[in-house]
C-alpha positions as CSV (number, residue, x, y, z in Angstrom):
1,M,125.3,66.3,107.9
2,S,124.9,64.1,111.2
3,T,127.0,64.0,114.0
4,P,128.7,60.4,115.2
5,A,126.1,60.5,118.2
6,Q,123.1,60.6,115.8
7,S,124.5,57.9,113.5
8,Q,125.3,55.3,116.4
9,R,122.0,56.0,118.0
10,P,121.0,52.8,119.6
11,V,118.1,50.6,117.9
12,G,114.9,51.1,119.7
13,R,113.0,48.5,121.7
14,G,110.2,48.4,119.2
15,V,112.1,46.1,116.9
16,S,113.2,43.8,119.5
17,T,109.4,42.5,119.7
18,L,109.5,41.8,116.0
19,I,112.0,39.3,116.7
20,P,111.1,36.0,119.0
21,Q,113.3,35.6,122.1
22,S,112.8,31.9,122.6
23,A,114.0,29.1,120.1
24,T,110.3,28.2,120.4
25,D,108.9,31.2,119.3
26,Q,111.5,31.1,116.7
27,A,110.7,27.6,115.4
28,M,107.1,28.4,114.9
29,A,108.2,31.8,112.8
30,A,110.6,29.7,111.1
31,L,107.6,27.3,110.0
32,T,105.5,30.4,108.6
33,G,108.1,30.9,106.2
34,L,108.0,27.5,104.6
35,E,108.9,26.7,101.0
36,T,109.4,23.4,99.0
37,V,113.2,22.4,98.8
38,P,114.6,19.0,98.3
39,V,115.8,17.4,100.9
40,H,117.4,14.1,101.8
41,V,114.5,12.1,103.7
42,G,117.3,10.8,106.1
43,L,118.0,14.4,107.3
44,L,113.7,14.4,108.2
45,Q,114.0,11.1,109.6
46,A,116.7,11.9,111.8
47,A,115.2,15.2,112.5
48,A,111.5,13.6,113.1
49,L,113.3,11.0,116.0
50,L,114.7,13.9,117.7
51,L,111.9,16.0,118.0
52,E,109.9,13.3,119.1
53,E,112.8,12.2,121.6
54,A,112.5,16.0,122.8
55,A,109.0,16.7,123.3
56,R,108.7,13.3,125.5
57,T,111.4,14.5,127.8
58,A,110.2,18.4,127.8
59,T,108.6,19.8,130.7
60,D,107.2,23.0,128.6
61,E,104.1,22.0,127.2
62,S,104.0,24.4,124.8
63,A,107.6,23.7,123.8
64,K,106.2,20.3,123.4
65,A,103.5,20.7,121.4
66,V,105.4,22.7,118.6
67,M,108.4,19.8,118.9
68,A,105.3,17.1,118.5
69,R,103.6,19.0,115.8
70,T,106.9,19.9,113.7
71,A,107.9,16.0,113.8
72,G,104.4,15.2,112.6
73,M,105.1,17.9,109.4
74,L,108.2,16.3,108.7
75,R,106.6,12.6,108.6
76,S,104.0,13.6,106.7
77,A,106.3,15.3,103.9
78,M,108.5,11.9,104.0
């Protein structure tokens, strides 16, 4: 039988390294798990436009590249 202190042990630091910490890393991780689902084309158009605008104004070059690549993927999906 475990004591309450043993069962409430904090999660180790190793687990946090498996979870993307930045929004850019989270988006890249999400893109790796793509699957085909029905989506309204208007939603894709809106998302592509928003990402393209965000990429134009972004100062972080890696984030800018991810946004532009994602917008391109959305456009090709249409």
